[in-house]
N, C-alpha and C positions, 0 to 999 in steps of 0.2 A: 620364683624365689620369694619367700615371705618377707615383707618389709618390716622394719623396726619403726614403731610409732610411740610406744610407751616406755619411757626411760626413768629409772629410779637412781638417784645419787645418795650415797651414804658417806658423810664426812664433808664439812664445809670449811675446812682449812684452806691453805693456799692452793693445793692441787685440786681440791674439790671446786674451788672458786674459778680457777683457770679454765677447767673443762666444763663446769656447770654453766658459767656465763656464756661460753662459746656455743654450747648447745642451745641455751635459752634464746640467744640472739638469732639463731637460725631456724627456730621451730616453725612448722607449717600448721595450717588450720586443723589437721587431723592428728597432730602430735600431742602427747601429754608428757610433761616433765615435772617430776616431784622430788622432793628432798626428804628422806626419812630420818627423823630425829626422835629423841625422847620427848616427853610432854613438857619438861622444864625448858629444854632448848627451843622447842616450837614456840612457846610463849615469848621467850626472850628474843628470838630472832624476828618475830612479828613486831615486837616493840622497838627493836633496834635493827632496821633494815641493813642489808649488805650494800656496801659501796665498793665497786671494783673499777679501777681506772676512771674514777670520778663519776661513774654512772651508778644510779640506784637500781637494785634488783629486788623485787618482791616475789620470791619463789613461793611455790605451793608446798607448804610443809605438812607432812603427814606423820603419824605416830604408829607404832606397832599395835596399840590398842584400838586404833581407828583406821584400819586399812580402807582404801578407796578403790572400788572397781576391780578390774581384771588383773591378773598377774602381769608383771613387767616383761617386756620383750628383751630389755637390756638393763642390767644392774651394774653400776660403777661403784666400787668400794674404794673410797679415798680417805679412810681413817688412818691413824697410826697403827703400828703392829699391835700395840697394847690394847687397842680397841677392836681388833678383828673378831675375836670370839663373840663379843657382845653384838657386833654388827651381824654376824651370821645368825644369831638368835633373832634379832630384830626383823630381819628381812624374810623370815620363813613364809609369811602369808603372801608375799609378793612373788614367790618363786613358783612357776608353773612348769609343765613338761617341756616347753619350748624356750624358756628363759635362758639367756646367755649372760655369763658373769665375767666381768673384767676386774681383777684386783689390781689397783693402781699403787700399791704400797711399795715402800722401799724394800730391798732385800731380794732373796731368791727362794723364800720358803712359803709365801702366802698362797700361791696357787695350789700347793699340796694340801694346805689346810682347808681351802675352799672346796676342793675336789673331794676331800674326805667326807665333808658334810653334804655336798650337793651333787657330787659325781663329776667325772671328767667330761661327760656328755654335755654339761652346761658350762664348764670352766675352760677358759683360755689363758695362756700366758699373757702378761701385760706389764708395761712400765711406761713411765712418762719422763719427758724432759720439760722443765719449766721451773722458774723461780721468780721471786719478786720481793716486795717489801710490804710489811704491815705498818701503816702510818696512822696518824690521827684522823686522816680522811679515808681510811679503809685500805684495801689491798691495792698495790700498784705493781703491775706486771708489764715491763716494757716490751716483751716479746711474746708472741703467741706460743702456746704450749704444743708439744709434739707427743702424740699417742702412738706407741709401738706395741703391737699385740699379735696374737695368732696361735696357731698350733706350734708344736716343737719344730716341725718342718713345714715351711710355707712355699716350697719350690713350686708346687701347684696349689694355690689357695683353695681351702675347703669352702663348701657352701656357706657355713656359718661365718667364716672370715669375710667372704664376699658380702654377706648381709650387713656386717658392721661397717665395712669399707664404704658400701653404698650409702648407708645412713650418714656417716661422717662427711662424705662428699656433699650430701644434700644440705646438711646444716652448717657446713663450713669449718669443721674440725680437721686439723692437720693430722692425718693418721697414716701409718705405714704398717706393712706386714713383712718383716725381714725374712729372708729365705731361711736363715738359721737363727731361730728365735732364742735358743739357749745361749748361743755365742753373743747375740745382741744384748741379752739380759746380763750376762757376766760383764760385758763392756760397761754398762751403766753401773753395775755393782762395784766394780773396781774403782770407778770415779767416786762413788759414794763412800766407800771404805776410806778413801784418802781424804777427800775434802770435808766431809761431815765431821770425821773424828779429829782431824788436825785443827779445824776451826773450833771445835769444842774444847780441845786441850789448850789452844792458844787464845781463845776468845777473839778470833780474827775474822774479819770480813774479807770478801773477795779481793778488794783493793790491797789488803795487807799481803796477800800471796803474790799479787802482781808487782809489788815493790820490794819484797823481802825474799831473797834466795833461801834463807834459812827456813822461813815458813814453808816455802815450796819444797824444800828438801824433806821436811817431815811428811808432807802430803805424799810425795813420791815414794818415800820409804814404806808407808802404809800400803800404797797401791802395788808396789813391787811384790810384797808378801802375798797380797790377794791374787795377783797374776800367777804367782808360783803355785798357789793352791788350785787356781783355775786350770792350769796346764796339767796338774795331777788328776783333774776331773775329765781330761780329754778335750779341753777347750783351747783353740788356737788363739793366743792373745797378741799376735803380731800387730803392732801399731796402737794397741789399746791405751797404753800409758801416755804416749805422745798425744793421742786424741784427747785424753782426759785433761792433760796439762793445758792444751789449747782451749778446752772448754772453760777451765778456770780463768785463763787469761782474758777470755772474751766476755766474762760475766760482768754485770754491773758492779763497779767497785764498791758501792755502798751496800750492796746486797750481801746476804749470808745464807748458808744452807740451813736446813730445818733443824738439825741437831743443836746448833747454836741458838736458834730461836727458842727451842725448848729449854735450854739452860738459862737463857736470859729471862724467861717467863717462870722459872722455877718448876717446870713440868718434868715428868719422867722422860728420859731420853730413849732412843732406839739403839743404844750401844750393843744390846744383845744380838740384834740382827746384822750388825756390822762386825766388830771384832769378836763378838761372841760366836758368830757363825764361822768366821775365818779360823779362829783358834781351835774350834772343835774339828773342822775338816782337816786342818793342818796336823793336828795331833794324830789323826788316823793315818796320815801319810808320813809321819816323822819329820815334818817341816818346821823349823824354828821360826817364831814370829815375834821378835823382840819389839818391833814398832807397835804391833797390835796388842801385845801384852801391856806395854806402857799406856796406850790409849785406853784399854779396858780398865786398868787400875785407876787412872785419873778420873775417867768419866763415871765409873761406878761409885767412886768416892763422892763426886759431886751429887749424883743421884741420891746417895745415902744421906748426905747432910740436908739436901732439899726435903727429903721425906721427913727427917727429924724436925725441920722447921715447920712443915705443914702440920705435923702431928701435935706440935706444941701450941698451935694457934687455937 
């Protein structure tokens, strides 16, 4: 079995840092880990090093205009959905015939977009669990991240799944290949539809959901609509909402999901991949989605006024 040694990361936000630093910490002498960014970010990141859990990381930053060496064995895409198309363009010179690609984005659509560009022979399903805080001292993540990935059916793991699992074990990344990958992906998506959007609507952190039943009721209402859509797609959702609520209750009280981070920073949100996706799939099945309709209306309004403010600057 061919081993993975050359890894490329695209996206240096929270998720990119969680897994990028874990890989970096476990690299061997024959490994190469690089972060692909545009020229402006490369210069800025070199001048302003990354601090993650109080440790400094000086990654090897490369740009599309200055590719280095051979194609990557493994590419991790950890951008926002809005940045995926650009990432697919940027990484073209690093994709070879044996390159494997894991899109670590939120939602259930990114794998299809990657496969449309680079083929299913290179693309696997993937998602992650992990959150933390961005502070004046850098990113703080109290728990190690979990990478879940694989083929749609991992009852018998494929050779390429085994390659990635072997690499993750070697460098110390917590990775799993669920037997039913689509079910596992919907499990995470239902959580995201609920907690990301309710946090965005309410401007609430995890602790607010842990202490306010009304906050949690909104979160669960969004999840229940997503679960109904999942069942219409043939997904068994037994226990998913209960597990999602437990996840929220166990999260660091001061933390918050990525959509709220985007709102607080005035960045575009990923509402389209949450309620945008749910509303579209629900409409095809005749399923009403009042909670997701509300979230979509509120968060797209926030996106609109943030855009207006940026344009006026």
